[in-house]
N, CA, C and O atoms as a CHARMM CRD file, in Angstrom:
* protein
*
  336
    1    1 UNK  N     10.58500  26.54300 105.53100 PROA 1      0.00000
    2    1 UNK  CA    10.17700  27.01300 104.22600 PROA 1      0.00000
    3    1 UNK  C      8.62700  26.83400 104.09200 PROA 1      0.00000
    4    1 UNK  O      8.03900  25.80400 104.42400 PROA 1      0.00000
    5    2 UNK  N      8.07200  27.87100 103.60700 PROA 2      0.00000
    6    2 UNK  CA     6.60900  27.88500 103.37700 PROA 2      0.00000
    7    2 UNK  C      6.32900  27.00100 102.16500 PROA 2      0.00000
    8    2 UNK  O      6.96100  27.14600 101.11900 PROA 2      0.00000
    9    3 UNK  N      5.39000  26.10000 102.31600 PROA 3      0.00000
   10    3 UNK  CA     5.05900  25.18400 101.16100 PROA 3      0.00000
   11    3 UNK  C      3.56300  25.29500 100.87600 PROA 3      0.00000
   12    3 UNK  O      2.77800  25.75700 101.70400 PROA 3      0.00000
   13    4 UNK  N      3.21000  24.86100  99.69400 PROA 4      0.00000
   14    4 UNK  CA     1.82300  24.79300  99.25000 PROA 4      0.00000
   15    4 UNK  C      1.59600  23.55700  98.43600 PROA 4      0.00000
   16    4 UNK  O      2.43200  23.19000  97.61100 PROA 4      0.00000
   17    5 UNK  N      0.46300  22.89800  98.65700 PROA 5      0.00000
   18    5 UNK  CA     0.17000  21.69800  97.88700 PROA 5      0.00000
   19    5 UNK  C     -0.40800  22.08400  96.52200 PROA 5      0.00000
   20    5 UNK  O     -1.19700  23.01900  96.38900 PROA 5      0.00000
   21    6 UNK  N      0.02400  21.31700  95.51700 PROA 6      0.00000
   22    6 UNK  CA    -0.60400  21.49200  94.16800 PROA 6      0.00000
   23    6 UNK  C     -0.85700  20.10200  93.65200 PROA 6      0.00000
   24    6 UNK  O     -0.33700  19.12300  94.18700 PROA 6      0.00000
   25    7 UNK  N     -1.65700  20.01900  92.61000 PROA 7      0.00000
   26    7 UNK  CA    -1.89800  18.76400  91.91700 PROA 7      0.00000
   27    7 UNK  C     -1.39000  18.91600  90.49000 PROA 7      0.00000
   28    7 UNK  O     -1.72600  19.89500  89.82400 PROA 7      0.00000
   29    8 UNK  N     -0.61100  17.99700  90.01800 PROA 8      0.00000
   30    8 UNK  CA    -0.12700  18.01200  88.65100 PROA 8      0.00000
   31    8 UNK  C     -0.36500  16.65900  88.03000 PROA 8      0.00000
   32    8 UNK  O     -0.46800  15.65200  88.73000 PROA 8      0.00000
   33    9 UNK  N     -0.45400  16.63600  86.70200 PROA 9      0.00000
   34    9 UNK  CA    -0.63100  15.41100  85.97100 PROA 9      0.00000
   35    9 UNK  C      0.64000  15.21000  85.11000 PROA 9      0.00000
   36    9 UNK  O      1.03300  16.08400  84.33700 PROA 9      0.00000
   37   10 UNK  N      1.26300  14.02600  85.27500 PROA 10     0.00000
   38   10 UNK  CA     2.44100  13.68400  84.50700 PROA 10     0.00000
   39   10 UNK  C      2.24200  12.34500  83.82600 PROA 10     0.00000
   40   10 UNK  O      1.47800  11.51100  84.31300 PROA 10     0.00000
   41   11 UNK  N      2.90100  12.13100  82.73500 PROA 11     0.00000
   42   11 UNK  CA     2.82100  10.83600  82.08900 PROA 11     0.00000
   43   11 UNK  C      3.34700   9.73700  83.03000 PROA 11     0.00000
   44   11 UNK  O      4.24400   9.97000  83.84000 PROA 11     0.00000
   45   12 UNK  N      2.78300   8.57200  82.90400 PROA 12     0.00000
   46   12 UNK  CA     3.16800   7.49400  83.83800 PROA 12     0.00000
   47   12 UNK  C      4.63000   7.05500  83.65200 PROA 12     0.00000
   48   12 UNK  O      5.27500   6.66300  84.62500 PROA 12     0.00000
   49   13 UNK  N      5.15600   7.11300  82.43700 PROA 13     0.00000
   50   13 UNK  CA     6.58700   6.76000  82.30000 PROA 13     0.00000
   51   13 UNK  C      7.45500   7.74400  82.97900 PROA 13     0.00000
   52   13 UNK  O      8.50000   7.36500  83.50800 PROA 13     0.00000
   53   14 UNK  N      7.08800   9.00100  83.00000 PROA 14     0.00000
   54   14 UNK  CA     7.85900  10.00800  83.72000 PROA 14     0.00000
   55   14 UNK  C      7.77700   9.77800  85.19200 PROA 14     0.00000
   56   14 UNK  O      8.78000   9.91100  85.89300 PROA 14     0.00000
   57   15 UNK  N      6.62000   9.43800  85.68800 PROA 15     0.00000
   58   15 UNK  CA     6.43600   9.15300  87.12300 PROA 15     0.00000
   59   15 UNK  C      7.28700   7.97000  87.53400 PROA 15     0.00000
   60   15 UNK  O      7.87200   7.99000  88.61700 PROA 15     0.00000
   61   16 UNK  N      7.37800   6.91400  86.68900 PROA 16     0.00000
   62   16 UNK  CA     8.22000   5.75800  86.98000 PROA 16     0.00000
   63   16 UNK  C      9.68800   6.19500  87.12700 PROA 16     0.00000
   64   16 UNK  O     10.36800   5.73200  88.04300 PROA 16     0.00000
   65   17 UNK  N     10.17400   7.04600  86.27400 PROA 17     0.00000
   66   17 UNK  CA    11.56900   7.53800  86.38900 PROA 17     0.00000
   67   17 UNK  C     11.73300   8.36300  87.67000 PROA 17     0.00000
   68   17 UNK  O     12.73300   8.22700  88.37600 PROA 17     0.00000
   69   18 UNK  N     10.75900   9.20700  87.96300 PROA 18     0.00000
   70   18 UNK  CA    10.84900   9.95500  89.20100 PROA 18     0.00000
   71   18 UNK  C     10.90100   9.05900  90.41400 PROA 18     0.00000
   72   18 UNK  O     11.73000   9.25000  91.30300 PROA 18     0.00000
   73   19 UNK  N     10.02100   8.08800  90.45100 PROA 19     0.00000
   74   19 UNK  CA     9.94900   7.15400  91.53400 PROA 19     0.00000
   75   19 UNK  C     11.26600   6.38000  91.74000 PROA 19     0.00000
   76   19 UNK  O     11.74800   6.21500  92.86000 PROA 19     0.00000
   77   20 UNK  N     11.80200   5.93300  90.65500 PROA 20     0.00000
   78   20 UNK  CA    13.11000   5.19400  90.72500 PROA 20     0.00000
   79   20 UNK  C     14.19800   6.09500  91.22900 PROA 20     0.00000
   80   20 UNK  O     14.99700   5.69600  92.07600 PROA 20     0.00000
   81   21 UNK  N     14.24200   7.32600  90.71500 PROA 21     0.00000
   82   21 UNK  CA    15.25200   8.28400  91.10900 PROA 21     0.00000
   83   21 UNK  C     15.14500   8.68200  92.58200 PROA 21     0.00000
   84   21 UNK  O     16.14100   8.77600  93.29900 PROA 21     0.00000
   85   22 UNK  N     13.89100   8.91400  93.00700 PROA 22     0.00000
   86   22 UNK  CA    13.70900   9.31500  94.45500 PROA 22     0.00000
   87   22 UNK  C     14.02000   8.17600  95.39500 PROA 22     0.00000
   88   22 UNK  O     14.50200   8.39700  96.50600 PROA 22     0.00000
   89   23 UNK  N     13.75100   6.96500  94.96500 PROA 23     0.00000
   90   23 UNK  CA    14.08400   5.76300  95.76700 PROA 23     0.00000
   91   23 UNK  C     15.55300   5.67300  95.90700 PROA 23     0.00000
   92   23 UNK  O     16.04900   5.42300  97.00500 PROA 23     0.00000
   93   24 UNK  N     16.30700   5.87200  94.80600 PROA 24     0.00000
   94   24 UNK  CA    17.77100   5.79900  94.87600 PROA 24     0.00000
   95   24 UNK  C     18.33600   6.88300  95.75600 PROA 24     0.00000
   96   24 UNK  O     19.26900   6.65600  96.52700 PROA 24     0.00000
   97   25 UNK  N     17.78400   8.02500  95.63900 PROA 25     0.00000
   98   25 UNK  CA    18.32100   9.20800  96.37500 PROA 25     0.00000
   99   25 UNK  C     17.72600   9.27600  97.81900 PROA 25     0.00000
  100   25 UNK  O     18.19500  10.03700  98.66500 PROA 25     0.00000
  101   26 UNK  N     16.69700   8.46400  98.05400 PROA 26     0.00000
  102   26 UNK  CA    16.02500   8.43600  99.35100 PROA 26     0.00000
  103   26 UNK  C     15.45900   9.81500  99.74000 PROA 26     0.00000
  104   26 UNK  O     15.62900  10.29200 100.86200 PROA 26     0.00000
  105   27 UNK  N     14.79600  10.41600  98.78000 PROA 27     0.00000
  106   27 UNK  CA    14.09200  11.67600  99.01200 PROA 27     0.00000
  107   27 UNK  C     12.64500  11.49800  98.50400 PROA 27     0.00000
  108   27 UNK  O     12.34600  10.56000  97.76600 PROA 27     0.00000
  109   28 UNK  N     11.79600  12.38000  98.89800 PROA 28     0.00000
  110   28 UNK  CA    10.39800  12.32900  98.50600 PROA 28     0.00000
  111   28 UNK  C     10.23900  12.85900  97.08300 PROA 28     0.00000
  112   28 UNK  O     11.08700  13.56600  96.54000 PROA 28     0.00000
  113   29 UNK  N      9.09400  12.46800  96.51500 PROA 29     0.00000
  114   29 UNK  CA     8.75600  13.00500  95.12800 PROA 29     0.00000
  115   29 UNK  C      8.71100  14.54800  95.21700 PROA 29     0.00000
  116   29 UNK  O      9.27200  15.25300  94.37900 PROA 29     0.00000
  117   30 UNK  N      8.04600  15.02400  96.22700 PROA 30     0.00000
  118   30 UNK  CA     7.89600  16.47200  96.34200 PROA 30     0.00000
  119   30 UNK  C      9.23000  17.16200  96.38900 PROA 30     0.00000
  120   30 UNK  O      9.45200  18.15300  95.69500 PROA 30     0.00000
  121   31 UNK  N     10.11800  16.64300  97.20300 PROA 31     0.00000
  122   31 UNK  CA    11.46700  17.27100  97.33500 PROA 31     0.00000
  123   31 UNK  C     12.18300  17.20100  96.00400 PROA 31     0.00000
  124   31 UNK  O     12.75300  18.20300  95.57200 PROA 31     0.00000
  125   32 UNK  N     12.17700  16.05400  95.33300 PROA 32     0.00000
  126   32 UNK  CA    12.82200  15.89000  94.04900 PROA 32     0.00000
  127   32 UNK  C     12.27100  16.83700  93.01400 PROA 32     0.00000
  128   32 UNK  O     13.03200  17.53200  92.34200 PROA 32     0.00000
  129   33 UNK  N     10.95900  16.87700  92.87300 PROA 33     0.00000
  130   33 UNK  CA    10.33600  17.79700  91.88600 PROA 33     0.00000
  131   33 UNK  C     10.63000  19.22100  92.20200 PROA 33     0.00000
  132   33 UNK  O     10.85400  20.01000  91.28500 PROA 33     0.00000
  133   34 UNK  N     10.64100  19.60300  93.47500 PROA 34     0.00000
  134   34 UNK  CA    10.93700  21.00600  93.85600 PROA 34     0.00000
  135   34 UNK  C     12.37000  21.32900  93.46300 PROA 34     0.00000
  136   34 UNK  O     12.64000  22.40800  92.93400 PROA 34     0.00000
  137   35 UNK  N     13.32000  20.37500  93.72400 PROA 35     0.00000
  138   35 UNK  CA    14.74000  20.56900  93.39000 PROA 35     0.00000
  139   35 UNK  C     14.93200  20.72400  91.86500 PROA 35     0.00000
  140   35 UNK  O     15.65600  21.60700  91.40600 PROA 35     0.00000
  141   36 UNK  N     14.28600  19.87200  91.11800 PROA 36     0.00000
  142   36 UNK  CA    14.41400  19.92400  89.66600 PROA 36     0.00000
  143   36 UNK  C     13.78000  21.25300  89.11900 PROA 36     0.00000
  144   36 UNK  O     14.36400  21.91300  88.26000 PROA 36     0.00000
  145   37 UNK  N     12.62700  21.60600  89.61500 PROA 37     0.00000
  146   37 UNK  CA    11.98400  22.87800  89.15600 PROA 37     0.00000
  147   37 UNK  C     12.87100  24.08900  89.53000 PROA 37     0.00000
  148   37 UNK  O     13.04300  25.00800  88.72900 PROA 37     0.00000
  149   38 UNK  N     13.40700  24.07400  90.70900 PROA 38     0.00000
  150   38 UNK  CA    14.28200  25.19300  91.15700 PROA 38     0.00000
  151   38 UNK  C     15.51200  25.30100  90.20400 PROA 38     0.00000
  152   38 UNK  O     15.86100  26.38500  89.73700 PROA 38     0.00000
  153   39 UNK  N     16.13100  24.16600  89.94400 PROA 39     0.00000
  154   39 UNK  CA    17.30100  24.14900  89.03000 PROA 39     0.00000
  155   39 UNK  C     16.91200  24.64600  87.66200 PROA 39     0.00000
  156   39 UNK  O     17.61100  25.47100  87.07400 PROA 39     0.00000
  157   40 UNK  N     15.80500  24.15400  87.15100 PROA 40     0.00000
  158   40 UNK  CA    15.39200  24.55600  85.80300 PROA 40     0.00000
  159   40 UNK  C     15.05400  26.06300  85.74600 PROA 40     0.00000
  160   40 UNK  O     15.40700  26.73900  84.78000 PROA 40     0.00000
  161   41 UNK  N     14.39100  26.57000  86.75400 PROA 41     0.00000
  162   41 UNK  CA    14.10000  28.01500  86.77700 PROA 41     0.00000
  163   41 UNK  C     15.35300  28.81900  86.91500 PROA 41     0.00000
  164   41 UNK  O     15.45600  29.87700  86.29400 PROA 41     0.00000
  165   42 UNK  N     16.31300  28.38500  87.69100 PROA 42     0.00000
  166   42 UNK  CA    17.60900  29.12000  87.73400 PROA 42     0.00000
  167   42 UNK  C     18.31900  29.13900  86.41400 PROA 42     0.00000
  168   42 UNK  O     18.88300  30.16000  86.01800 PROA 42     0.00000
  169   43 UNK  N     18.29800  27.97500  85.70000 PROA 43     0.00000
  170   43 UNK  CA    18.86200  27.89200  84.33600 PROA 43     0.00000
  171   43 UNK  C     18.14900  28.86000  83.40900 PROA 43     0.00000
  172   43 UNK  O     18.79900  29.57500  82.64600 PROA 43     0.00000
  173   44 UNK  N     16.83100  28.89600  83.46000 PROA 44     0.00000
  174   44 UNK  CA    16.03800  29.79400  82.57900 PROA 44     0.00000
  175   44 UNK  C     16.39000  31.23000  82.87400 PROA 44     0.00000
  176   44 UNK  O     16.54300  32.02300  81.94500 PROA 44     0.00000
  177   45 UNK  N     16.52700  31.60500  84.16900 PROA 45     0.00000
  178   45 UNK  CA    16.87600  32.94200  84.56500 PROA 45     0.00000
  179   45 UNK  C     18.25100  33.31800  84.01400 PROA 45     0.00000
  180   45 UNK  O     18.45500  34.39700  83.45800 PROA 45     0.00000
  181   46 UNK  N     19.17300  32.39200  84.19100 PROA 46     0.00000
  182   46 UNK  CA    20.54700  32.63600  83.69000 PROA 46     0.00000
  183   46 UNK  C     20.59600  32.79500  82.19000 PROA 46     0.00000
  184   46 UNK  O     21.32400  33.64200  81.67200 PROA 46     0.00000
  185   47 UNK  N     19.82100  31.98100  81.48500 PROA 47     0.00000
  186   47 UNK  CA    19.74500  32.09600  79.98900 PROA 47     0.00000
  187   47 UNK  C     19.12600  33.39800  79.58900 PROA 47     0.00000
  188   47 UNK  O     19.57300  34.03900  78.63700 PROA 47     0.00000
  189   48 UNK  N     18.08000  33.81000  80.31500 PROA 48     0.00000
  190   48 UNK  CA    17.39500  35.07000  80.02000 PROA 48     0.00000
  191   48 UNK  C     18.40200  36.23700  80.19800 PROA 48     0.00000
  192   48 UNK  O     18.52900  37.10300  79.33200 PROA 48     0.00000
  193   49 UNK  N     19.09000  36.23000  81.31500 PROA 49     0.00000
  194   49 UNK  CA    20.06100  37.31000  81.59800 PROA 49     0.00000
  195   49 UNK  C     21.18400  37.34300  80.55900 PROA 49     0.00000
  196   49 UNK  O     21.58800  38.41200  80.10100 PROA 49     0.00000
  197   50 UNK  N     21.67200  36.18100  80.19900 PROA 50     0.00000
  198   50 UNK  CA    22.75700  36.10000  79.15900 PROA 50     0.00000
  199   50 UNK  C     22.22800  36.66100  77.79300 PROA 50     0.00000
  200   50 UNK  O     22.91400  37.41900  77.10700 PROA 50     0.00000
  201   51 UNK  N     21.01400  36.26200  77.44700 PROA 51     0.00000
  202   51 UNK  CA    20.45800  36.77600  76.19300 PROA 51     0.00000
  203   51 UNK  C     20.27900  38.29700  76.28100 PROA 51     0.00000
  204   51 UNK  O     20.54600  39.00000  75.30600 PROA 51     0.00000
  205   52 UNK  N     19.83700  38.81000  77.42300 PROA 52     0.00000
  206   52 UNK  CA    19.66200  40.24400  77.57300 PROA 52     0.00000
  207   52 UNK  C     20.99800  40.99200  77.49000 PROA 52     0.00000
  208   52 UNK  O     21.08600  42.02300  76.82300 PROA 52     0.00000
  209   53 UNK  N     22.03000  40.48400  78.15700 PROA 53     0.00000
  210   53 UNK  CA    23.38300  41.07000  78.07200 PROA 53     0.00000
  211   53 UNK  C     23.86500  40.99000  76.62600 PROA 53     0.00000
  212   53 UNK  O     24.38900  41.97900  76.11300 PROA 53     0.00000
  213   54 UNK  N     23.71500  39.89100  75.97400 PROA 54     0.00000
  214   54 UNK  CA    24.11800  39.77500  74.59700 PROA 54     0.00000
  215   54 UNK  C     23.39700  40.78100  73.69500 PROA 54     0.00000
  216   54 UNK  O     23.99300  41.39300  72.80900 PROA 54     0.00000
  217   55 UNK  N     22.06200  40.93400  73.96000 PROA 55     0.00000
  218   55 UNK  CA    21.30000  41.85600  73.11500 PROA 55     0.00000
  219   55 UNK  C     21.79900  43.30900  73.32000 PROA 55     0.00000
  220   55 UNK  O     21.98000  44.06100  72.36300 PROA 55     0.00000
  221   56 UNK  N     22.00700  43.66400  74.56800 PROA 56     0.00000
  222   56 UNK  CA    22.43100  45.03800  74.87500 PROA 56     0.00000
  223   56 UNK  C     23.82600  45.27500  74.32900 PROA 56     0.00000
  224   56 UNK  O     24.05400  46.32200  73.72400 PROA 56     0.00000
  225   57 UNK  N     24.76800  44.37000  74.50400 PROA 57     0.00000
  226   57 UNK  CA    26.15500  44.61900  74.10900 PROA 57     0.00000
  227   57 UNK  C     26.46900  44.27600  72.67200 PROA 57     0.00000
  228   57 UNK  O     27.61600  44.38700  72.23800 PROA 57     0.00000
  229   58 UNK  N     25.44300  43.85400  71.91700 PROA 58     0.00000
  230   58 UNK  CA    25.66500  43.77900  70.42200 PROA 58     0.00000
  231   58 UNK  C     25.08300  44.98300  69.78600 PROA 58     0.00000
  232   58 UNK  O     25.17400  45.13300  68.56800 PROA 58     0.00000
  233   59 UNK  N     24.47400  45.87000  70.56300 PROA 59     0.00000
  234   59 UNK  CA    23.93000  47.14900  70.00400 PROA 59     0.00000
  235   59 UNK  C     25.13800  48.07700  69.88100 PROA 59     0.00000
  236   59 UNK  O     25.76500  48.41700  70.88400 PROA 59     0.00000
  237   60 UNK  N     25.47000  48.49200  68.64000 PROA 60     0.00000
  238   60 UNK  CA    26.63300  49.27400  68.37600 PROA 60     0.00000
  239   60 UNK  C     26.63100  50.60000  69.14700 PROA 60     0.00000
  240   60 UNK  O     27.68300  51.01400  69.63400 PROA 60     0.00000
  241   61 UNK  N     25.53200  51.24600  69.26500 PROA 61     0.00000
  242   61 UNK  CA    25.40700  52.53600  69.94400 PROA 61     0.00000
  243   61 UNK  C     25.80700  52.35000  71.42300 PROA 61     0.00000
  244   61 UNK  O     26.54000  53.17100  71.97500 PROA 61     0.00000
  245   62 UNK  N     25.32700  51.27600  72.05300 PROA 62     0.00000
  246   62 UNK  CA    25.62900  51.04200  73.47100 PROA 62     0.00000
  247   62 UNK  C     27.07600  50.69000  73.63000 PROA 62     0.00000
  248   62 UNK  O     27.72100  51.16400  74.56500 PROA 62     0.00000
  249   63 UNK  N     27.62200  49.86100  72.73700 PROA 63     0.00000
  250   63 UNK  CA    29.04200  49.48000  72.78900 PROA 63     0.00000
  251   63 UNK  C     29.89200  50.72600  72.68900 PROA 63     0.00000
  252   63 UNK  O     30.83000  50.90200  73.46700 PROA 63     0.00000
  253   64 UNK  N     29.57000  51.61900  71.71500 PROA 64     0.00000
  254   64 UNK  CA    30.37400  52.86600  71.58000 PROA 64     0.00000
  255   64 UNK  C     30.25700  53.71700  72.83100 PROA 64     0.00000
  256   64 UNK  O     31.26400  54.27000  73.27400 PROA 64     0.00000
  257   65 UNK  N     29.12200  53.84300  73.40200 PROA 65     0.00000
  258   65 UNK  CA    28.92600  54.65300  74.62400 PROA 65     0.00000
  259   65 UNK  C     29.74600  54.01700  75.77700 PROA 65     0.00000
  260   65 UNK  O     30.38700  54.74100  76.53900 PROA 65     0.00000
  261   66 UNK  N     29.72800  52.66700  75.90800 PROA 66     0.00000
  262   66 UNK  CA    30.48700  52.00500  76.94200 PROA 66     0.00000
  263   66 UNK  C     31.99900  52.23300  76.77100 PROA 66     0.00000
  264   66 UNK  O     32.71700  52.48700  77.73800 PROA 66     0.00000
  265   67 UNK  N     32.44800  52.13900  75.54500 PROA 67     0.00000
  266   67 UNK  CA    33.87800  52.35200  75.25600 PROA 67     0.00000
  267   67 UNK  C     34.26400  53.80700  75.59600 PROA 67     0.00000
  268   67 UNK  O     35.29500  54.03500  76.22900 PROA 67     0.00000
  269   68 UNK  N     33.46100  54.77200  75.19100 PROA 68     0.00000
  270   68 UNK  CA    33.73500  56.19400  75.51100 PROA 68     0.00000
  271   68 UNK  C     33.80500  56.41500  77.02200 PROA 68     0.00000
  272   68 UNK  O     34.69900  57.09400  77.52600 PROA 68     0.00000
  273   69 UNK  N     32.84800  55.83100  77.72300 PROA 69     0.00000
  274   69 UNK  CA    32.80600  55.98600  79.17800 PROA 69     0.00000
  275   69 UNK  C     34.02700  55.39300  79.82500 PROA 69     0.00000
  276   69 UNK  O     34.62500  55.98400  80.72500 PROA 69     0.00000
  277   70 UNK  N     34.40900  54.16700  79.33900 PROA 70     0.00000
  278   70 UNK  CA    35.59400  53.49600  79.90900 PROA 70     0.00000
  279   70 UNK  C     36.84400  54.31600  79.62700 PROA 70     0.00000
  280   70 UNK  O     37.69600  54.45300  80.50500 PROA 70     0.00000
  281   71 UNK  N     36.97200  54.86100  78.43100 PROA 71     0.00000
  282   71 UNK  CA    38.12000  55.67700  78.10400 PROA 71     0.00000
  283   71 UNK  C     38.15400  56.97200  78.91400 PROA 71     0.00000
  284   71 UNK  O     39.22700  57.45400  79.27600 PROA 71     0.00000
  285   72 UNK  N     36.96500  57.53900  79.20000 PROA 72     0.00000
  286   72 UNK  CA    36.91200  58.72700  80.01100 PROA 72     0.00000
  287   72 UNK  C     37.43600  58.38300  81.44300 PROA 72     0.00000
  288   72 UNK  O     38.28200  59.08800  81.99300 PROA 72     0.00000
  289   73 UNK  N     36.92400  57.32100  81.99800 PROA 73     0.00000
  290   73 UNK  CA    37.31600  56.92400  83.34500 PROA 73     0.00000
  291   73 UNK  C     38.84000  56.63900  83.33400 PROA 73     0.00000
  292   73 UNK  O     39.54300  57.03300  84.26400 PROA 73     0.00000
  293   74 UNK  N     39.32200  55.99100  82.33700 PROA 74     0.00000
  294   74 UNK  CA    40.78000  55.70000  82.23900 PROA 74     0.00000
  295   74 UNK  C     41.61500  56.99500  82.16700 PROA 74     0.00000
  296   74 UNK  O     42.68700  57.10500  82.76000 PROA 74     0.00000
  297   75 UNK  N     41.07300  57.96700  81.41400 PROA 75     0.00000
  298   75 UNK  CA    41.77000  59.22700  81.24800 PROA 75     0.00000
  299   75 UNK  C     41.63500  60.16300  82.42600 PROA 75     0.00000
  300   75 UNK  O     42.42300  61.10000  82.55700 PROA 75     0.00000
  301   76 UNK  N     40.64400  59.93400  83.30300 PROA 76     0.00000
  302   76 UNK  CA    40.39800  60.81000  84.42100 PROA 76     0.00000
  303   76 UNK  C     41.58300  60.82800  85.39800 PROA 76     0.00000
  304   76 UNK  O     41.83800  61.81600  86.08600 PROA 76     0.00000
  305   77 UNK  N     42.28400  59.70800  85.42700 PROA 77     0.00000
  306   77 UNK  CA    43.53200  59.58100  86.20900 PROA 77     0.00000
  307   77 UNK  C     43.30300  59.75200  87.71600 PROA 77     0.00000
  308   77 UNK  O     42.54900  60.60400  88.18600 PROA 77     0.00000
  309   78 UNK  N     43.99600  58.89700  88.41500 PROA 78     0.00000
  310   78 UNK  CA    44.00000  58.94400  89.83800 PROA 78     0.00000
  311   78 UNK  C     45.16600  58.10900  90.31700 PROA 78     0.00000
  312   78 UNK  O     45.26100  56.92800  89.98400 PROA 78     0.00000
  313   79 UNK  N     46.06600  58.71400  91.10500 PROA 79     0.00000
  314   79 UNK  CA    47.24000  57.97100  91.56800 PROA 79     0.00000
  315   79 UNK  C     46.84500  56.93800  92.61400 PROA 79     0.00000
  316   79 UNK  O     47.61400  56.01600  92.88700 PROA 79     0.00000
  317   80 UNK  N     45.67300  57.07400  93.19800 PROA 80     0.00000
  318   80 UNK  CA    45.27100  56.11100  94.19100 PROA 80     0.00000
  319   80 UNK  C     44.36800  55.01700  93.64000 PROA 80     0.00000
  320   80 UNK  O     43.93300  54.13400  94.37800 PROA 80     0.00000
  321   81 UNK  N     44.09400  55.07600  92.37200 PROA 81     0.00000
  322   81 UNK  CA    43.22900  54.04800  91.76300 PROA 81     0.00000
  323   81 UNK  C     41.77900  54.53500  91.74200 PROA 81     0.00000
  324   81 UNK  O     41.50000  55.68600  92.07500 PROA 81     0.00000
  325   82 UNK  N     40.90600  53.69400  91.36700 PROA 82     0.00000
  326   82 UNK  CA    39.46300  54.05500  91.25100 PROA 82     0.00000
  327   82 UNK  C     38.81200  54.06400  92.60000 PROA 82     0.00000
  328   82 UNK  O     38.83100  53.06200  93.31500 PROA 82     0.00000
  329   83 UNK  N     38.23400  55.18600  92.95700 PROA 83     0.00000
  330   83 UNK  CA    37.57800  55.29700  94.22500 PROA 83     0.00000
  331   83 UNK  C     36.24900  54.59800  94.30600 PROA 83     0.00000
  332   83 UNK  O     35.73000  54.34400  95.39300 PROA 83     0.00000
  333   84 UNK  N     35.69900  54.28800  93.15000 PROA 84     0.00000
  334   84 UNK  CA    34.32800  53.65700  93.08700 PROA 84     0.00000
  335   84 UNK  C     34.53500  52.18200  93.02800 PROA 84     0.00000
  336   84 UNK  O     33.56600  51.42500  92.97000 PROA 84     0.00000
């Protein structure tokens, strides 16, 4: 994995918690902070996507269009099932 050094400033009480946690887990500060940041960014991305889906599918015009499209596909009929 390609890495890059950065400098950050954190409150000393937070650093104490990080140090205790990394000692218990036997991993480096860098590894721990990277894992926590990755997890947080994945949560943020998931939240963003959920909010966007919610925004789109609460739009009545889009919901109506989706329903019409689904009904069209359902009515298109195929004895073999959906090819797509």
